[in-house]
Structure formats: C-alpha cells, structure tokens
C-alpha positions as CSV (number, residue, x, y, z in Angstrom):
1,M,86.7,96.2,120.9
2,G,87.3,96.8,117.3
3,L,85.5,96.5,113.9
4,T,84.4,93.2,112.9
5,I,83.1,92.4,109.2
6,C,80.9,89.5,108.5
7,N,80.2,87.9,105.1
8,R,76.5,87.3,105.0
9,Y,76.6,86.8,101.2
10,S,76.7,83.5,99.5
11,A,80.3,83.7,97.9
12,R,83.7,84.5,99.2
13,V,84.1,88.5,99.6
14,Y,87.3,90.7,99.7
15,V,87.1,93.6,101.9
16,A,89.1,96.9,102.5
17,I,88.6,99.4,105.1
18,G,89.3,103.2,105.7
19,F,89.3,105.2,108.8
20,Y,90.9,108.5,110.2
21,D,93.7,108.2,112.7
22,D,96.9,110.0,113.5
23,T,99.1,107.9,111.1
24,C,98.0,109.9,108.1
25,L,99.0,113.4,107.8
26,R,95.9,115.9,107.7
27,D,96.1,116.2,103.9
28,T,96.6,112.6,103.0
29,G,92.9,111.5,103.9
30,P,92.1,108.3,105.8
31,H,94.1,105.4,106.5
32,I,93.1,102.5,104.2
33,M,94.0,98.8,104.4
34,G,92.8,95.7,102.8
35,W,92.3,92.9,101.6
36,W,90.6,90.4,103.9
37,G,89.1,87.3,102.3
38,L,85.9,86.2,104.0
39,D,84.1,83.0,103.1
40,P,80.2,82.8,103.4
41,G,79.2,82.9,107.0
42,R,82.6,84.0,108.3
43,C,83.5,87.2,110.2
44,A,87.0,88.8,110.8
45,L,88.1,91.2,113.4
46,V,89.8,93.8,111.0
47,Y,90.6,96.6,113.4
48,A,91.4,95.8,117.0
49,N,91.1,99.3,118.8
50,R,88.0,101.4,119.7
51,V,86.3,102.3,116.5
52,N,85.2,105.7,117.7
53,K,88.7,106.9,118.9
54,Y,89.1,109.3,116.1
55,G,85.4,109.9,115.2
56,P,82.5,108.0,113.8
57,Q,83.3,108.1,110.0
58,W,84.5,104.8,108.4
59,F,84.7,103.5,104.8
60,F,84.7,100.2,103.3
61,V,84.6,98.5,99.8
62,G,83.8,94.8,99.2
63,E,84.1,92.6,96.2
64,A,82.6,89.2,95.9
65,V,84.3,86.6,93.6
66,N,81.1,86.1,91.7
67,G,80.6,89.8,90.7
68,P,78.7,91.9,93.3
69,V,80.5,94.8,94.7
70,W,79.6,97.0,97.9
71,A,81.1,100.4,97.0
72,G,80.6,104.0,97.3
73,Q,81.5,107.5,96.1
74,F,85.0,107.9,97.6
75,V,87.3,106.7,94.8
76,T,90.9,106.1,95.2
77,Q,93.4,103.9,93.4
78,V,93.9,100.6,95.4
79,P,96.3,97.9,94.9
80,D,95.1,94.4,93.9
81,Q,97.2,92.8,96.7
82,A,97.3,93.5,100.5
83,F,98.0,97.0,101.3
84,N,98.2,99.4,104.4
85,R,98.6,103.2,103.5
86,C,97.3,106.6,103.6
87,W,94.6,107.6,100.9
88,K,96.9,110.0,99.2
89,P,99.3,110.2,97.2
90,S,97.6,107.8,94.8
91,V,99.7,104.6,93.9
92,S,100.2,103.0,90.6
93,G,98.9,99.8,89.8
94,G,95.7,98.3,91.1
95,S,92.3,99.9,90.1
96,P,90.2,102.9,91.2
97,R,87.6,101.7,93.9
98,G,84.9,103.5,95.5
99,F,84.7,103.2,99.3
100,R,81.4,103.6,100.9
101,G,81.0,105.6,104.1
102,F,79.3,104.2,107.4
103,D,78.9,105.7,110.7
104,V,80.0,103.8,113.9
105,G,78.5,106.4,116.3
106,D,79.9,106.5,119.7
107,H,80.3,102.7,119.8
108,E,83.7,101.1,120.6
109,D,82.8,98.0,118.9
110,F,80.9,97.7,115.6
111,T,80.0,94.7,113.3
112,L,79.4,95.4,109.6
113,N,77.5,92.8,107.9
114,L,77.6,92.4,104.1
115,T,74.5,90.9,102.6
116,G,73.3,90.2,99.0
C-alpha cells in the first residue's frame, strides 16, 4: 500500500508531496516532503502507508529539468534540497511553489502519473 508516482514525461522530474497526518499540529497545515528525482519511465513509492488513512486530500508539485512544472494554487516556501516538514511556519531559503491537490478517494494504494 502507498502512494506511487510515475514519470511518464520525457525528462527527469523532481516531485514533492503533501498530505494530512497526525505529525503536524492542526494549524500548521499538511505534512510536506520532497524531492524525489524520477527519470523518464520510472516510478517511486513515495509514501508507504494507506493513502486514505487521514482522508482523501493529497498535494504534489513536480518540476521537470527541461522546464515544465506540474503545480497548483496551494503555495508555500519550499527548500531546494530534500525536506520533510509541516506546511507552516514558512522557511527561509528555497522558493515559493504551488502544490496541486488530488483526491485518492477511499483507496489504500494510489498511483499518480506525470505526463507531458
């Protein structure tokens, strides 16, 4: 069980995820972590628990090395190197990035495919 992300795009993609769990206090937002580097055609298990344990709402942002970005409206400051933290408080360094929401429904496993 878990969340798998697959790179169906033609270049390497770096991905970060966000989800609600019991490690972040109520007013600090979702738990966010990244970056996983995925070569074209590769997949990675980025979360190894039931994806529906705390609800169906998840978030991700993806950035291809050749320019395209998979992003959304939920913006927070994100470090440029590997990170694992709560959404708030904002951190210095890095860049503001917009996470895109997605719904895993009542599934224990979910695969997110990044396409171009």
